[in-house]
FIVODO-227283 format. One record per residue (C-alpha): x, y, z; residue number from 1. Coordinates in pm, 1 decimal. Layout:
      east     north        up  num
         X         Y         Z  NUM
...
END
This chain:
      east     north        up  num
     -36.7      -8.3      -7.0    1
     205.3     290.0    -135.1    2
     133.2     599.0    -267.6    3
     397.4     675.0    -551.5    4
     717.8     578.0    -398.0    5
     615.2     673.4     -30.9    6
     482.5     394.4     190.8    7
     141.6     453.0     373.7    8
     158.1     516.0     751.0    9
     -39.9     405.8    1050.6   10
     -89.3     510.9    1395.0   11
    -209.8     286.2    1692.3   12
    -381.4     491.7    1976.2   13
    -448.1     257.0    2243.2   14
    -202.7     -25.8    2293.5   15
    -467.0    -248.7    2524.4   16
    -513.7    -623.8    2485.7   17
    -705.3    -547.3    2175.8   18
    -510.6    -308.2    2021.6   19
    -243.0    -627.7    1978.1   20
    -439.9    -786.2    1704.7   21
    -409.3    -445.9    1483.0   22
     -63.2    -364.7    1527.0   23
      52.2    -733.5    1433.9   24
    -163.5    -712.5    1119.6   25
     -39.2    -358.7    1037.0   26
     310.7    -504.9    1083.3   27
     229.6    -762.1     822.2   28
      90.3    -521.5     565.8   29
     347.1    -482.7     248.4   30
     433.7     -75.8     193.5   31
     259.3      19.4     541.7   32
     497.5     174.6     821.0   33
     362.9     186.2    1192.0   34
     486.1     558.3    1233.6   35
     345.7     578.1    1597.2   36
     224.0     435.6    1895.7   37
      38.7     658.0    2140.5   38
     -35.0     545.6    2506.1   39
      28.7     649.3    2851.1   40
     173.1     338.4    2978.6   41
     556.6     262.1    2893.5   42
     507.7    -108.9    2921.7   43
     235.9    -138.5    2649.3   44
     433.8      70.0    2414.9   45
     742.5    -156.8    2449.6   46
     535.2    -452.5    2437.3   47
     429.3    -323.8    2093.4   48
     710.5    -219.1    1967.5   49
     835.5    -603.6    2007.0   50
     535.2    -693.8    1828.1   51
     611.3    -461.9    1519.5   52
     968.2    -584.5    1507.1   53
     842.1    -949.7    1434.8   54
     844.7   -1083.2    1811.2   55
     589.1   -1209.8    2041.5   56
END
């Protein structure tokens, strides 16, 4: 999913338990980049960063 040569970007706002499904799905989409994660809980942010890197 790109516009010209620029990859599309997504933002995940709220990284609670349901968001894991979205983060994982977005990370698998070719041509899409998760540009930001937003949550007041740094532990949840760290968990989702690992999901984006391919960890579980």
